C-alpha positions in Angstrom: 25.1 -11.2 20.0 23.6 -11.6 16.6 23.7 -8.7 13.7 20.0 -8.6 14.2 20.0 -8.1 17.9 22.4 -5.3 17.5 20.7 -3.7 14.4 17.0 -3.1 15.4 16.7 -0.3 12.5 17.7 -2.9 10.0 15.1 -5.4 11.4 12.3 -2.8 11.4 13.2 -1.8 7.9 13.1 -5.5 6.6 9.9 -6.1 8.6 8.2 -2.9 7.0 9.6 -3.9 3.7 8.1 -7.5 3.8 4.7 -6.2 5.3 4.5 -3.7 2.4 5.2 -6.4 -0.1 2.6 -8.6 1.3 0.1 -5.8 1.0 1.2 -5.1 -2.6 1.0 -8.7 -3.8 -2.4 -9.1 -2.2 -3.8 -6.1 -3.9 -3.0 -7.5 -7.5 -6.4 -8.7 -9.0 -6.7 -12.3 -9.8 -7.1 -13.9 -13.1 -9.8 -16.0 -14.5 -7.5 -18.6 -16.1 -7.1 -20.7 -13.0 -4.3 -22.7 -14.4 -0.6 -22.6 -13.1 1.6 -24.4 -10.5 -0.4 -24.9 -7.1 2.9 -25.1 -5.2 4.1 -21.5 -6.2 1.4 -19.7 -4.0 2.0 -22.2 -1.2 5.8 -21.6 -1.3 5.1 -18.0 -1.4 2.8 -17.8 1.5 5.2 -20.0 3.6 8.4 -18.0 2.6 7.0 -14.7 3.2 5.5 -15.3 6.4 8.4 -17.2 7.5 10.6 -13.9 7.0 7.8 -11.5 8.3 7.6 -13.4 11.6 11.6 -14.0 11.6 12.2 -10.2 11.6 9.2 -9.5 13.9 10.4 -11.9 16.4 13.9 -10.1 16.6 12.4 -6.8 16.6 10.2 -7.8 19.7 13.2 -9.6 21.3 15.9 -6.9 20.8 19.0 -7.4 23.0 17.0 -8.9 25.7 17.2 -12.5 26.7 14.6 -14.8 25.3 11.1 -15.1 26.9 8.0 -17.1 26.2 6.2 -14.1 25.5 8.5 -12.8 22.7 7.7 -15.9 20.7 3.9 -15.8 21.6 3.7 -12.1 20.9 5.5 -12.6 17.3 3.3 -15.6 16.7 0.1 -13.7 17.3 1.0 -10.6 15.6 2.1 -12.5 12.5 -0.9 -14.6 12.5 -3.0 -11.6 12.9 -1.4 -9.9 9.8 -2.0 -13.1 7.8 -5.6 -13.1 8.8 -5.9 -9.3 7.7 -4.2 -10.0 4.6 -6.7 -12.7 3.6 -9.5 -10.1 4.7 -8.0 -7.6 2.5 -7.9 -9.9 -0.5 -11.8 -10.2 0.0 -12.0 -6.5 -1.7 -9.6 -7.4 -4.5 -11.2 -8.3 -7.7 -11.2 -11.9 -8.5 -9.5 -12.7 -5.2 -10.9 -14.3 -2.2 -9.7 -15.2 1.3 -8.7 -18.6 2.1 -8.1 -20.6 5.4 -5.7 -23.0 3.4 -3.4 -19.9 3.0 -3.7 -18.9 6.6 -2.9 -22.4 7.6 0.4 -22.3 5.2 1.2 -18.9 6.6 0.8 -20.3 10.2 3.3 -23.2 9.3 5.7 -20.7 8.1 5.4 -18.8 11.1 5.7 -21.6 13.4 8.8 -22.9 11.7 10.3 -19.3 11.8 9.8 -18.7 15.5 11.4 -22.1 16.3 14.4 -21.3 14.4 14.6 -17.8 15.6 14.7 -19.1 19.5 17.1 -21.9 18.3 19.5 -19.3 16.6 19.1 -16.7 19.5 19.7 -19.5 22.2 23.0 -20.4 20.2 24.1 -16.8 20.1 23.7 -16.4 23.7 25.6 -19.8 24.5 28.5 -18.3 22.3 28.8 -15.2 24.4 
């Protein structure tokens, strides 16, 4: 059994930490400069929602055998948090919601769920 399957408190703590970090970063007002590197926000969105859904999947699954509903539930909860994050940004000065960000979040979430399933299945085969 994987470390994450045995240590649900650790998984919950990491999920909470990442969720708070997403909220905090979304709360930072934007700037009028508009310059910068466009791949940095894309990389951030992909990475942070990859990690969020990774820990959420293992929190939902726990020590149980993988079921389709674990993956679907993790996917929908992660996507709901991504949508709520974009909604939250609509109230932050000089920030606005973006469907592109939600799409990048969804790609990160999807990759994370697939990798989580693969890792979990491999660990079950070893035991």
